[in-house]
Backbone and ligand atoms as CSV (ligand in chain L), in Angstrom:
chain,resi,resn,atom,element,x,y,z
A,1,UNK,N,N,10.862,9.941,-11.436
A,1,UNK,CA,C,10.280,9.734,-9.927
A,1,UNK,C,C,8.772,9.485,-9.981
A,2,UNK,N,N,8.262,8.388,-9.360
A,2,UNK,CA,C,6.945,8.155,-9.104
A,2,UNK,C,C,6.681,8.176,-7.658
A,3,UNK,N,N,6.113,9.262,-7.214
A,3,UNK,CA,C,5.733,9.556,-5.855
A,3,UNK,C,C,4.521,9.301,-5.182
A,4,UNK,N,N,3.558,9.556,-5.725
A,4,UNK,CA,C,2.144,9.349,-5.028
A,4,UNK,C,C,1.138,9.579,-6.115
A,5,UNK,N,N,-0.145,9.085,-5.717
A,5,UNK,CA,C,-1.474,9.409,-6.450
A,5,UNK,C,C,-2.557,9.402,-5.403
A,6,UNK,N,N,-3.785,10.001,-5.899
A,6,UNK,CA,C,-4.715,9.907,-5.094
A,6,UNK,C,C,-4.875,11.226,-4.127
A,7,UNK,N,N,-5.560,11.057,-3.054
A,7,UNK,CA,C,-5.926,12.377,-2.158
A,7,UNK,C,C,-5.053,11.997,-0.846
A,8,UNK,N,N,-4.276,13.045,-0.569
A,8,UNK,CA,C,-3.483,12.812,0.604
A,8,UNK,C,C,-4.033,13.000,1.868
A,9,UNK,N,N,-5.469,13.691,1.815
A,9,UNK,CA,C,-6.159,13.666,3.066
A,9,UNK,C,C,-6.958,12.292,3.375
A,10,UNK,N,N,-6.958,11.388,2.407
A,10,UNK,CA,C,-7.627,10.156,2.693
A,10,UNK,C,C,-7.057,9.506,4.013
A,11,UNK,N,N,-7.885,8.875,4.838
A,11,UNK,CA,C,-7.603,8.171,5.920
A,11,UNK,C,C,-7.017,6.689,5.692
A,12,UNK,N,N,-7.324,6.346,4.307
A,12,UNK,CA,C,-6.828,4.953,3.814
A,12,UNK,C,C,-5.457,5.201,2.857
A,13,UNK,N,N,-4.262,4.753,3.340
A,13,UNK,CA,C,-3.127,4.907,2.405
A,13,UNK,C,C,-2.682,3.399,1.969
A,14,UNK,N,N,-2.473,3.273,0.806
A,14,UNK,CA,C,-2.018,1.971,0.319
A,14,UNK,C,C,-0.530,2.053,-0.148
A,15,UNK,N,N,0.394,1.095,0.082
A,15,UNK,CA,C,1.611,1.207,-0.229
A,15,UNK,C,C,1.847,-0.032,-1.023
A,16,UNK,N,N,2.563,0.059,-2.210
A,16,UNK,CA,C,2.873,-1.077,-3.159
A,16,UNK,C,C,4.419,-1.209,-3.099
A,17,UNK,N,N,4.884,-1.800,-4.152
A,17,UNK,CA,C,6.484,-2.167,-4.213
A,17,UNK,C,C,7.171,-1.076,-4.748
A,18,UNK,N,N,7.090,-0.968,-6.172
A,18,UNK,CA,C,7.810,-0.170,-6.973
A,18,UNK,C,C,7.192,0.251,-8.326
A,19,UNK,N,N,7.348,1.329,-8.942
A,19,UNK,CA,C,6.856,1.563,-10.164
A,19,UNK,C,C,7.392,0.465,-11.115
A,20,UNK,N,N,6.446,0.324,-12.277
A,20,UNK,CA,C,6.697,-0.624,-13.251
A,20,UNK,C,C,7.021,0.387,-14.462
A,21,UNK,N,N,6.946,-0.234,-15.668
A,21,UNK,CA,C,7.243,0.621,-16.968
A,21,UNK,C,C,6.155,1.559,-17.183
A,22,UNK,N,N,4.852,1.365,-17.057
A,22,UNK,CA,C,3.838,2.235,-17.255
A,22,UNK,C,C,3.858,3.285,-16.267
A,23,UNK,N,N,4.145,3.052,-15.000
A,23,UNK,CA,C,4.329,3.999,-13.902
A,23,UNK,C,C,5.476,4.983,-14.207
A,24,UNK,N,N,6.480,4.323,-14.752
A,24,UNK,CA,C,7.824,5.092,-15.010
A,24,UNK,C,C,7.409,6.280,-16.178
A,25,UNK,N,N,6.485,5.623,-17.114
A,25,UNK,CA,C,6.012,6.559,-18.141
A,25,UNK,C,C,5.215,7.726,-17.811
A,26,UNK,N,N,4.180,7.361,-16.934
A,26,UNK,CA,C,3.233,8.435,-16.479
A,26,UNK,C,C,3.598,9.066,-15.409
A,27,UNK,N,N,4.569,8.579,-14.556
A,27,UNK,CA,C,4.918,9.295,-13.194
A,27,UNK,C,C,3.769,9.232,-12.119
A,28,UNK,N,N,3.033,8.235,-12.340
A,28,UNK,CA,C,1.997,7.811,-11.242
A,28,UNK,C,C,1.916,6.357,-10.841
A,29,UNK,N,N,1.841,5.977,-9.643
A,29,UNK,CA,C,1.789,4.588,-9.176
A,29,UNK,C,C,0.614,3.896,-9.578
A,30,UNK,N,N,0.844,2.680,-10.010
A,30,UNK,CA,C,-0.325,1.740,-10.258
A,30,UNK,C,C,-1.290,2.333,-11.382
A,31,UNK,N,N,-0.608,2.434,-12.558
A,31,UNK,CA,C,-1.311,3.089,-13.850
A,31,UNK,C,C,-1.320,1.923,-14.896
A,32,UNK,N,N,-0.484,0.819,-14.732
A,32,UNK,CA,C,-0.635,-0.077,-15.871
A,32,UNK,C,C,-1.784,-1.011,-15.470
A,33,UNK,N,N,-1.676,-2.290,-16.226
A,33,UNK,CA,C,-2.865,-3.320,-15.944
A,33,UNK,C,C,-3.033,-3.573,-14.532
A,34,UNK,N,N,-1.901,-3.643,-13.860
A,34,UNK,CA,C,-2.006,-3.914,-12.290
A,34,UNK,C,C,-3.005,-2.750,-11.776
A,35,UNK,N,N,-2.641,-1.468,-12.091
A,35,UNK,CA,C,-3.204,-0.429,-11.425
A,35,UNK,C,C,-4.758,-0.346,-11.920
A,36,UNK,N,N,-5.045,-0.959,-13.189
A,36,UNK,CA,C,-6.643,-0.811,-13.386
A,36,UNK,C,C,-7.231,-1.974,-12.278
A,37,UNK,N,N,-6.608,-3.065,-12.310
A,37,UNK,CA,C,-7.256,-4.095,-11.315
A,37,UNK,C,C,-7.284,-3.508,-10.017
A,38,UNK,N,N,-6.297,-2.788,-9.497
A,38,UNK,CA,C,-6.447,-2.205,-8.196
A,38,UNK,C,C,-7.574,-1.286,-7.976
A,39,UNK,N,N,-7.653,-0.470,-9.076
A,39,UNK,CA,C,-8.857,0.478,-9.036
A,39,UNK,C,C,-10.129,-0.193,-8.919
A,40,UNK,N,N,-10.290,-1.254,-9.664
A,40,UNK,CA,C,-11.590,-2.025,-9.680
A,40,UNK,C,C,-11.755,-2.689,-8.199
A,41,UNK,N,N,-10.703,-3.247,-7.666
A,41,UNK,CA,C,-10.925,-3.835,-6.378
A,41,UNK,C,C,-11.259,-2.693,-5.300
A,42,UNK,N,N,-10.709,-1.471,-5.500
A,42,UNK,CA,C,-11.011,-0.552,-4.421
A,42,UNK,C,C,-12.416,0.122,-4.693
A,43,UNK,N,N,-12.759,0.138,-5.857
A,43,UNK,CA,C,-14.121,0.711,-6.215
A,43,UNK,C,C,-15.257,-0.287,-5.720
A,44,UNK,N,N,-14.892,-1.549,-5.607
A,44,UNK,CA,C,-15.900,-2.532,-5.066
A,44,UNK,C,C,-16.293,-2.284,-3.445
A,45,UNK,N,N,-15.245,-1.382,-2.970
A,45,UNK,CA,C,-15.593,-1.180,-1.517
A,45,UNK,C,C,-15.660,0.361,-1.390
A,46,UNK,N,N,-15.909,1.069,-2.481
A,46,UNK,CA,C,-16.245,2.447,-2.423
A,46,UNK,C,C,-15.230,3.423,-2.302
A,47,UNK,N,N,-13.912,2.905,-2.561
A,47,UNK,CA,C,-12.886,3.880,-2.547
A,47,UNK,C,C,-12.295,4.146,-4.032
A,48,UNK,N,N,-11.981,5.530,-4.039
A,48,UNK,CA,C,-11.493,5.873,-5.448
A,48,UNK,C,C,-10.481,6.954,-5.394
A,49,UNK,N,N,-9.311,6.681,-5.932
A,49,UNK,CA,C,-8.089,7.483,-5.865
A,49,UNK,C,C,-8.296,9.009,-6.334
A,50,UNK,N,N,-9.473,9.168,-7.270
A,50,UNK,CA,C,-9.687,10.359,-7.920
A,50,UNK,C,C,-10.950,11.015,-7.145
A,51,UNK,N,N,-11.115,10.703,-5.920
A,51,UNK,CA,C,-12.413,11.153,-5.094
A,51,UNK,C,C,-11.782,12.426,-4.232
A,52,UNK,N,N,-12.602,13.601,-4.388
A,52,UNK,CA,C,-12.263,14.605,-3.615
A,52,UNK,C,C,-12.596,14.617,-2.105
A,53,UNK,N,N,-13.715,13.836,-1.808
A,53,UNK,CA,C,-14.231,13.641,-0.444
A,53,UNK,C,C,-13.052,12.580,0.225
A,54,UNK,N,N,-12.426,12.930,1.147
A,54,UNK,CA,C,-11.406,12.066,1.735
A,54,UNK,C,C,-11.947,10.699,2.231
A,55,UNK,N,N,-13.269,10.751,2.706
A,55,UNK,CA,C,-13.663,9.411,3.326
A,55,UNK,C,C,-13.929,8.394,2.184
A,56,UNK,N,N,-14.038,8.892,0.992
A,56,UNK,CA,C,-14.273,7.759,-0.083
A,56,UNK,C,C,-12.925,7.777,-1.072
A,57,UNK,N,N,-11.941,8.413,-0.541
A,57,UNK,CA,C,-10.598,8.482,-1.134
A,57,UNK,C,C,-9.677,7.581,-0.853
A,58,UNK,N,N,-8.484,7.432,-1.597
A,58,UNK,CA,C,-7.395,6.593,-1.039
A,58,UNK,C,C,-6.133,7.217,-1.640
A,59,UNK,N,N,-5.063,7.196,-0.788
A,59,UNK,CA,C,-3.856,7.659,-1.077
A,59,UNK,C,C,-2.892,6.744,-1.387
A,60,UNK,N,N,-1.996,6.847,-2.484
A,60,UNK,CA,C,-1.426,5.702,-2.928
A,60,UNK,C,C,0.299,5.972,-2.979
A,61,UNK,N,N,1.081,5.132,-2.695
A,61,UNK,CA,C,2.460,5.220,-2.855
A,61,UNK,C,C,3.174,3.940,-2.869
A,62,UNK,N,N,4.476,3.909,-3.123
A,62,UNK,CA,C,5.227,2.578,-2.978
A,62,UNK,C,C,6.496,2.663,-2.126
A,63,UNK,N,N,7.080,1.467,-1.879
A,63,UNK,CA,C,8.113,1.633,-1.189
A,63,UNK,C,C,9.306,2.282,-2.080
A,64,UNK,N,N,9.407,1.923,-3.120
A,64,UNK,CA,C,10.576,2.714,-4.139
A,64,UNK,C,C,9.919,3.542,-4.843
A,65,UNK,N,N,10.478,4.657,-5.034
A,65,UNK,CA,C,9.969,5.657,-5.869
A,65,UNK,C,C,10.413,5.829,-7.372
A,66,UNK,N,N,11.530,4.857,-7.471
A,66,UNK,CA,C,12.134,4.674,-9.043
A,66,UNK,C,C,11.888,3.222,-9.256
A,67,UNK,N,N,11.808,3.110,-10.700
A,67,UNK,CA,C,11.789,1.820,-11.219
A,67,UNK,C,C,13.029,0.972,-11.249
A,68,UNK,N,N,13.035,-0.175,-10.614
A,68,UNK,CA,C,14.317,-0.944,-10.663
A,68,UNK,C,C,14.673,-1.223,-12.195
A,69,UNK,N,N,15.684,-1.121,-12.670
A,69,UNK,CA,C,16.089,-1.480,-14.028
A,69,UNK,C,C,15.406,-2.877,-14.555
A,70,UNK,N,N,14.717,-2.810,-15.615
A,70,UNK,CA,C,14.169,-4.220,-16.093
A,70,UNK,C,C,13.071,-4.789,-15.199
A,71,UNK,N,N,12.533,-3.802,-14.385
A,71,UNK,CA,C,11.474,-4.319,-13.310
A,71,UNK,C,C,11.805,-5.489,-12.483
A,72,UNK,N,N,13.049,-5.400,-12.180
A,72,UNK,CA,C,13.594,-6.677,-11.289
A,72,UNK,C,C,12.999,-6.227,-9.983
A,73,UNK,N,N,13.282,-7.365,-9.088
A,73,UNK,CA,C,12.872,-7.213,-7.713
A,73,UNK,C,C,13.591,-6.189,-7.073
A,74,UNK,N,N,13.344,-5.200,-6.191
A,74,UNK,CA,C,14.331,-4.303,-5.693
A,74,UNK,C,C,15.432,-5.126,-4.802
A,75,UNK,N,N,16.479,-4.550,-4.755
A,75,UNK,CA,C,17.691,-5.180,-3.912
A,75,UNK,C,C,17.538,-4.810,-2.642
A,76,UNK,N,N,18.049,-5.494,-1.559
A,76,UNK,CA,C,18.159,-5.025,-0.117
A,76,UNK,C,C,18.541,-3.663,0.016
A,77,UNK,N,N,19.643,-3.298,-0.839
A,77,UNK,CA,C,20.215,-1.996,-0.699
A,77,UNK,C,C,19.170,-1.012,-1.111
A,78,UNK,N,N,18.599,-1.236,-2.090
A,78,UNK,CA,C,17.336,-0.254,-2.631
A,78,UNK,C,C,16.545,-0.179,-1.530
A,79,UNK,N,N,16.062,-1.295,-1.038
A,79,UNK,CA,C,15.033,-1.086,0.003
A,79,UNK,C,C,15.395,-0.330,1.257
A,80,UNK,N,N,16.688,-0.599,1.594
A,80,UNK,CA,C,17.327,0.268,2.624
A,80,UNK,C,C,17.318,1.689,2.662
A,81,UNK,N,N,17.594,1.915,1.414
A,81,UNK,CA,C,17.605,3.428,1.152
A,81,UNK,C,C,16.463,4.002,1.094
A,82,UNK,N,N,15.317,3.209,0.572
A,82,UNK,CA,C,14.003,3.797,0.287
A,82,UNK,C,C,13.103,3.851,1.881
A,83,UNK,N,N,13.391,2.902,2.683
A,83,UNK,CA,C,12.518,2.963,3.912
A,83,UNK,C,C,12.396,4.118,4.767
A,84,UNK,N,N,13.439,4.947,4.770
A,84,UNK,CA,C,13.293,6.220,5.500
A,84,UNK,C,C,12.381,7.159,4.830
A,85,UNK,N,N,12.404,7.278,3.512
A,85,UNK,CA,C,11.589,7.955,2.731
A,85,UNK,C,C,10.034,7.675,2.883
A,86,UNK,N,N,9.789,6.278,2.597
A,86,UNK,CA,C,8.354,5.916,2.801
A,86,UNK,C,C,7.851,5.924,4.178
A,87,UNK,N,N,8.798,5.968,5.158
A,87,UNK,CA,C,8.220,6.049,6.537
A,87,UNK,C,C,7.920,7.474,6.811
A,88,UNK,N,N,8.926,8.343,6.362
A,88,UNK,CA,C,8.537,9.829,6.623
A,88,UNK,C,C,7.316,10.275,5.731
A,89,UNK,N,N,7.174,9.624,4.586
A,89,UNK,CA,C,5.876,10.043,3.736
A,89,UNK,C,C,4.644,9.519,4.578
A,90,UNK,N,N,4.631,8.329,5.022
A,90,UNK,CA,C,3.476,8.008,5.829
A,90,UNK,C,C,3.283,8.984,7.058
A,91,UNK,N,N,4.403,9.228,7.783
A,91,UNK,CA,C,4.307,9.960,8.851
A,91,UNK,C,C,3.606,11.381,8.462
A,92,UNK,N,N,3.910,11.929,7.428
A,92,UNK,CA,C,3.427,13.386,6.988
A,92,UNK,C,C,1.910,13.121,6.531
A,93,UNK,N,N,1.588,12.114,5.775
A,93,UNK,CA,C,0.268,11.783,5.222
A,93,UNK,C,C,-0.701,11.392,6.398
A,94,UNK,N,N,-0.325,10.920,7.522
A,94,UNK,CA,C,-0.927,10.685,8.641
A,94,UNK,C,C,-2.237,9.749,8.309
A,95,UNK,N,N,-2.016,8.689,7.682
A,95,UNK,CA,C,-3.493,7.833,7.419
A,95,UNK,C,C,-3.866,7.036,8.744
A,96,UNK,N,N,-5.047,6.841,8.801
A,96,UNK,CA,C,-5.652,6.222,10.048
A,96,UNK,C,C,-5.602,4.699,9.689
A,97,UNK,N,N,-5.422,4.200,8.343
A,97,UNK,CA,C,-5.281,2.814,8.181
A,97,UNK,C,C,-4.370,2.707,6.911
A,98,UNK,N,N,-3.508,1.592,6.998
A,98,UNK,CA,C,-2.732,1.291,6.028
A,98,UNK,C,C,-2.957,0.050,5.196
A,99,UNK,N,N,-2.986,0.092,3.913
A,99,UNK,CA,C,-2.969,-1.203,3.277
A,99,UNK,C,C,-1.655,-1.589,2.540
A,100,UNK,N,N,-1.053,-2.760,2.895
A,100,UNK,CA,C,0.232,-3.055,2.315
A,100,UNK,C,C,0.157,-4.125,1.406
A,101,UNK,N,N,0.543,-3.703,0.120
A,101,UNK,CA,C,0.178,-4.532,-0.970
A,101,UNK,C,C,1.445,-5.299,-1.548
A,102,UNK,N,N,1.118,-6.651,-1.184
A,102,UNK,CA,C,2.306,-7.672,-1.573
A,102,UNK,C,C,3.195,-7.989,-0.486
A,103,UNK,N,N,3.954,-9.044,-0.604
A,103,UNK,CA,C,4.949,-9.427,0.204
A,103,UNK,C,C,6.107,-8.349,0.544
A,104,UNK,N,N,6.549,-7.768,-0.408
A,104,UNK,CA,C,7.677,-6.835,-0.288
A,104,UNK,C,C,7.371,-5.595,0.433
A,105,UNK,N,N,6.101,-5.135,0.251
A,105,UNK,CA,C,5.756,-3.923,1.022
A,105,UNK,C,C,5.473,-4.343,2.586
A,106,UNK,N,N,4.808,-5.485,2.706
A,106,UNK,CA,C,4.503,-5.876,3.984
A,106,UNK,C,C,5.825,-6.145,4.718
A,107,UNK,N,N,6.677,-6.980,4.216
A,107,UNK,CA,C,7.992,-7.172,4.915
A,107,UNK,C,C,8.874,-6.256,5.378
A,108,UNK,N,N,9.026,-5.432,4.328
A,108,UNK,CA,C,9.820,-4.054,4.455
A,108,UNK,C,C,9.203,-3.091,5.621
A,109,UNK,N,N,7.898,-2.793,5.614
A,109,UNK,CA,C,7.375,-1.857,6.720
A,109,UNK,C,C,7.072,-2.432,7.990
A,110,UNK,N,N,6.824,-3.838,7.927
A,110,UNK,CA,C,6.702,-4.444,9.169
A,110,UNK,C,C,8.028,-4.954,9.804
A,111,UNK,N,N,9.097,-5.059,9.005
A,111,UNK,CA,C,10.441,-5.430,9.530
A,111,UNK,C,C,10.499,-6.937,9.882
A,112,UNK,N,N,9.792,-7.867,8.869
A,112,UNK,CA,C,9.620,-9.244,9.227
A,112,UNK,C,C,10.175,-9.940,7.987
A,113,UNK,N,N,10.390,-11.097,8.341
A,113,UNK,CA,C,10.873,-12.153,7.042
A,113,UNK,C,C,9.723,-13.127,6.811
A,114,UNK,N,N,8.675,-12.915,7.626
A,114,UNK,CA,C,7.629,-13.722,7.405
A,114,UNK,C,C,7.038,-13.810,5.979
A,115,UNK,N,N,6.296,-14.877,5.592
A,115,UNK,CA,C,5.790,-14.828,4.303
A,115,UNK,C,C,4.577,-14.024,4.065
A,116,UNK,N,N,4.327,-13.825,2.814
A,116,UNK,CA,C,3.086,-13.141,2.509
A,116,UNK,C,C,1.856,-13.962,2.986
A,117,UNK,N,N,1.882,-15.246,2.667
A,117,UNK,CA,C,0.916,-16.268,3.150
A,117,UNK,C,C,0.514,-16.082,4.593
A,118,UNK,N,N,1.555,-15.888,5.406
A,118,UNK,CA,C,1.260,-15.831,6.885
A,118,UNK,C,C,0.858,-14.493,7.366
A,119,UNK,N,N,1.327,-13.237,6.477
A,119,UNK,CA,C,1.051,-12.008,6.940
A,119,UNK,C,C,-0.385,-11.633,6.373
A,120,UNK,N,N,-0.785,-12.077,5.393
A,120,UNK,CA,C,-2.106,-11.764,4.632
A,120,UNK,C,C,-3.267,-11.959,5.392
A,121,UNK,N,N,-4.133,-10.957,5.218
A,121,UNK,CA,C,-5.381,-11.081,5.818
A,121,UNK,C,C,-5.497,-10.696,7.261
A,122,UNK,N,N,-4.429,-10.236,7.867
A,122,UNK,CA,C,-4.574,-9.861,9.254
A,122,UNK,C,C,-4.167,-8.410,9.310
A,123,UNK,N,N,-4.481,-7.894,10.538
A,123,UNK,CA,C,-4.030,-6.605,10.830
A,123,UNK,C,C,-2.812,-6.470,11.590
A,124,UNK,N,N,-1.768,-5.639,11.203
A,124,UNK,CA,C,-0.563,-5.609,12.032
A,124,UNK,C,C,-0.556,-4.210,12.600
A,125,UNK,N,N,0.276,-4.077,13.389
A,125,UNK,CA,C,0.450,-2.654,13.970
A,125,UNK,C,C,1.685,-2.096,13.439
A,126,UNK,N,N,1.537,-1.055,12.527
A,126,UNK,CA,C,2.804,-0.384,11.894
A,126,UNK,C,C,3.248,0.744,12.819
A,127,UNK,N,N,4.511,0.682,13.194
A,127,UNK,CA,C,5.290,1.811,13.750
A,127,UNK,C,C,6.675,2.069,12.797
A,128,UNK,N,N,7.152,3.239,12.768
A,128,UNK,CA,C,8.420,3.284,11.995
A,128,UNK,C,C,9.516,2.366,12.505
A,129,UNK,N,N,10.194,1.974,11.622
A,129,UNK,CA,C,11.574,1.296,11.964
A,129,UNK,C,C,12.648,2.111,12.074
A,130,UNK,N,N,12.520,3.112,11.337
A,130,UNK,CA,C,13.687,4.292,11.262
A,130,UNK,C,C,13.532,5.138,12.566
A,131,UNK,N,N,14.763,5.496,13.096
A,131,UNK,CA,C,14.753,6.447,14.203
A,131,UNK,C,C,14.400,7.725,13.621
A,132,UNK,N,N,13.595,8.536,14.477
A,132,UNK,CA,C,13.600,10.021,14.149
A,132,UNK,C,C,12.502,10.387,13.174
A,133,UNK,N,N,11.672,9.403,12.835
A,133,UNK,CA,C,10.565,9.609,11.794
A,133,UNK,C,C,9.748,10.692,12.273
A,134,UNK,N,N,8.991,10.414,13.525
A,134,UNK,CA,C,7.908,11.078,14.023
A,134,UNK,C,C,8.065,11.139,15.531
A,135,UNK,N,N,7.459,11.923,16.099
A,135,UNK,CA,C,7.332,12.124,17.807
A,135,UNK,C,C,6.048,11.203,18.104
A,136,UNK,N,N,4.987,10.973,17.052
A,136,UNK,CA,C,3.944,10.303,17.488
A,136,UNK,C,C,4.323,8.755,17.510
A,137,UNK,N,N,3.897,8.305,18.632
A,137,UNK,CA,C,4.258,6.744,18.950
A,137,UNK,C,C,2.971,5.934,18.630
A,138,UNK,N,N,2.161,6.528,17.934
A,138,UNK,CA,C,0.949,5.627,17.834
A,138,UNK,C,C,1.019,4.670,16.681
A,139,UNK,N,N,0.576,3.425,16.830
A,139,UNK,CA,C,0.684,2.464,15.807
A,139,UNK,C,C,-0.301,2.756,14.901
A,140,UNK,N,N,-0.223,2.459,13.658
A,140,UNK,CA,C,-1.160,2.522,12.545
A,140,UNK,C,C,-1.608,1.219,12.187
A,141,UNK,N,N,-2.924,0.722,12.165
A,141,UNK,CA,C,-3.335,-0.537,11.740
A,141,UNK,C,C,-3.121,-0.576,10.458
A,142,UNK,N,N,-2.315,-1.871,10.027
A,142,UNK,CA,C,-1.920,-2.062,8.720
A,142,UNK,C,C,-2.375,-3.461,8.305
A,143,UNK,N,N,-3.225,-3.494,7.116
A,143,UNK,CA,C,-3.759,-4.702,6.587
A,143,UNK,C,C,-2.731,-5.171,5.448
A,144,UNK,N,N,-2.443,-6.278,5.467
A,144,UNK,CA,C,-1.632,-6.996,4.413
A,144,UNK,C,C,-2.440,-7.760,3.415
A,145,UNK,N,N,-2.390,-7.428,2.264
A,145,UNK,CA,C,-3.007,-8.298,1.085
A,145,UNK,C,C,-2.094,-8.510,-0.195
A,146,UNK,N,N,-2.676,-9.473,-0.921
A,146,UNK,CA,C,-2.002,-9.784,-2.058
A,146,UNK,C,C,-1.799,-8.701,-3.114
A,147,UNK,N,N,-0.678,-8.705,-3.855
A,147,UNK,CA,C,-0.585,-7.533,-4.664
A,147,UNK,C,C,-1.410,-7.978,-6.046
A,148,UNK,N,N,-2.056,-6.896,-6.632
A,148,UNK,CA,C,-2.705,-7.058,-7.812
A,148,UNK,C,C,-2.124,-7.685,-8.975
A,149,UNK,N,N,-0.566,-7.593,-9.041
A,149,UNK,CA,C,-0.010,-8.218,-10.081
A,149,UNK,C,C,0.035,-9.841,-9.959
A,150,UNK,N,N,0.023,-10.139,-8.726
A,150,UNK,CA,C,-0.258,-11.484,-8.278
A,150,UNK,C,C,-1.379,-12.170,-8.731
A,151,UNK,N,N,-2.494,-11.242,-8.602
A,151,UNK,CA,C,-3.983,-11.771,-8.998
A,151,UNK,C,C,-3.998,-11.761,-10.376
A,152,UNK,N,N,-3.293,-11.065,-11.108
A,152,UNK,CA,C,-3.408,-11.192,-12.727
A,152,UNK,C,C,-2.850,-12.604,-12.996
A,153,UNK,N,N,-1.945,-13.273,-12.308
A,153,UNK,CA,C,-1.402,-14.642,-12.576
A,153,UNK,C,C,-2.203,-15.656,-11.939
A,154,UNK,N,N,-2.579,-15.307,-10.860
A,154,UNK,CA,C,-3.395,-16.207,-10.022
A,154,UNK,C,C,-4.857,-15.768,-9.592
A,155,UNK,N,N,-5.642,-15.645,-10.609
A,155,UNK,CA,C,-6.986,-15.059,-10.277
A,155,UNK,C,C,-7.746,-15.870,-9.285
A,156,UNK,N,N,-7.496,-17.143,-8.945
A,156,UNK,CA,C,-8.190,-17.803,-7.740
A,156,UNK,C,C,-8.046,-17.158,-6.380
A,157,UNK,N,N,-6.934,-16.431,-6.200
A,157,UNK,CA,C,-6.625,-15.724,-5.183
A,157,UNK,C,C,-7.531,-14.423,-5.030
A,158,UNK,N,N,-8.156,-14.108,-6.073
A,158,UNK,CA,C,-9.216,-12.789,-5.771
A,158,UNK,C,C,-10.175,-13.083,-4.512
A,159,UNK,N,N,-10.493,-14.322,-4.361
A,159,UNK,CA,C,-11.280,-14.581,-3.311
A,159,UNK,C,C,-10.816,-14.082,-1.980
A,160,UNK,N,N,-9.421,-14.361,-1.778
A,160,UNK,CA,C,-8.609,-13.953,-0.426
A,160,UNK,C,C,-8.522,-12.587,-0.430
A,161,UNK,N,N,-8.520,-11.784,-1.673
A,161,UNK,CA,C,-8.450,-10.321,-1.521
A,161,UNK,C,C,-9.718,-9.718,-1.276
A,162,UNK,N,N,-10.821,-10.423,-1.884
A,162,UNK,CA,C,-12.091,-9.839,-1.281
A,162,UNK,C,C,-12.261,-9.938,0.234
A,163,UNK,N,N,-11.935,-10.976,0.861
A,163,UNK,CA,C,-12.191,-11.124,2.302
A,163,UNK,C,C,-11.250,-10.066,2.985
A,164,UNK,N,N,-10.137,-9.846,2.364
A,164,UNK,CA,C,-9.263,-8.595,2.872
A,164,UNK,C,C,-10.077,-7.208,2.772
A,165,UNK,N,N,-10.665,-7.148,1.732
A,165,UNK,CA,C,-11.369,-5.813,1.396
A,165,UNK,C,C,-12.697,-5.718,2.460
A,166,UNK,N,N,-13.285,-6.892,2.766
A,166,UNK,CA,C,-14.331,-6.991,3.701
A,166,UNK,C,C,-13.693,-6.599,5.013
A,167,UNK,N,N,-12.528,-7.121,5.394
A,167,UNK,CA,C,-11.959,-6.947,6.652
A,167,UNK,C,C,-11.669,-5.232,6.805
A,168,UNK,N,N,-11.202,-4.770,5.644
A,168,UNK,CA,C,-10.941,-3.315,5.775
A,168,UNK,C,C,-12.286,-2.437,5.972
A,169,UNK,N,N,-13.454,-2.886,5.240
A,169,UNK,CA,C,-14.569,-2.214,5.419
A,169,UNK,C,C,-15.014,-2.251,6.810
A,170,UNK,N,N,-14.700,-3.468,7.530
A,170,UNK,CA,C,-15.152,-3.501,9.035
A,170,UNK,C,C,-14.358,-2.784,9.728
A,171,UNK,N,N,-13.066,-2.600,9.521
A,171,UNK,CA,C,-12.204,-1.715,10.249
A,171,UNK,C,C,-12.499,-0.202,9.907
A,172,UNK,N,N,-12.894,0.106,8.751
A,172,UNK,CA,C,-13.215,1.384,8.533
A,172,UNK,C,C,-14.610,1.897,9.334
A,173,UNK,N,N,-15.530,0.862,9.454
A,173,UNK,CA,C,-16.770,1.063,10.222
A,173,UNK,C,C,-16.436,1.222,11.874
A,174,UNK,N,N,-15.740,0.446,12.155
A,174,UNK,CA,C,-15.225,0.333,13.711
A,174,UNK,C,C,-14.516,1.721,13.985
A,175,UNK,N,N,-13.826,2.298,12.967
A,175,UNK,CA,C,-12.910,3.449,13.379
A,175,UNK,C,C,-13.724,4.597,12.912
A,176,UNK,N,N,-14.912,4.628,12.634
A,176,UNK,CA,C,-15.801,5.795,12.434
A,176,UNK,C,C,-15.281,6.350,11.122
A,177,UNK,N,N,-14.920,5.593,10.064
A,177,UNK,CA,C,-14.545,6.180,8.892
A,177,UNK,C,C,-15.802,6.021,7.644
A,178,UNK,N,N,-16.521,5.258,8.114
A,178,UNK,CA,C,-17.603,4.879,7.269
A,178,UNK,C,C,-18.906,5.382,7.589
L,1,URA,N1,N,3.395,-2.373,-8.837
L,1,URA,C1,C,3.634,-1.570,-7.634
L,1,URA,O1,O,3.826,-2.261,-6.649
L,1,URA,N2,N,3.556,-0.325,-7.707
L,1,URA,C2,C,3.109,0.306,-8.817
L,1,URA,O2,O,3.114,1.503,-8.776
L,1,URA,C3,C,2.900,-0.480,-9.750
L,1,URA,C4,C,2.922,-1.801,-10.008
């Protein structure tokens, strides 16, 4: 099981897709090559999953807590089963801001069939799709960005992710988190 990493008190929570081989081995999300790139991206805006100070920390999880065999794309049934767990996880962690990393995390938590290209770079209001997750009806601002594994194959898109990180900085400032 690969449940979480980082500081649960962090106001920023990042949700990815599913563990890969390296994550399956270590039991921690984003620990392979993709994770190294993610850490570098976050460091560029002063966020670090190992940071004790919540203001500079980040909390990390995935939609799925288990690696799909052969690292295949999670099936609709696996996403359905996982959704209430990640939604309750978010409700318990109570982040002020969410980063949804990649199309699958964004579509699953926002309950939309829109493409990542359309969702990316914008703030969305996240509220749980599953009934009974929380009494709090406050939406959490959620920024959609490209997944770092996509950036490893398409480095030209790093520019877009940098813009997203600047938007995150702006939101942290506006929200009194910087
Ligand atoms: N990709 C993800 O979405 N999550 C991980 O934990 C690792 C790779």
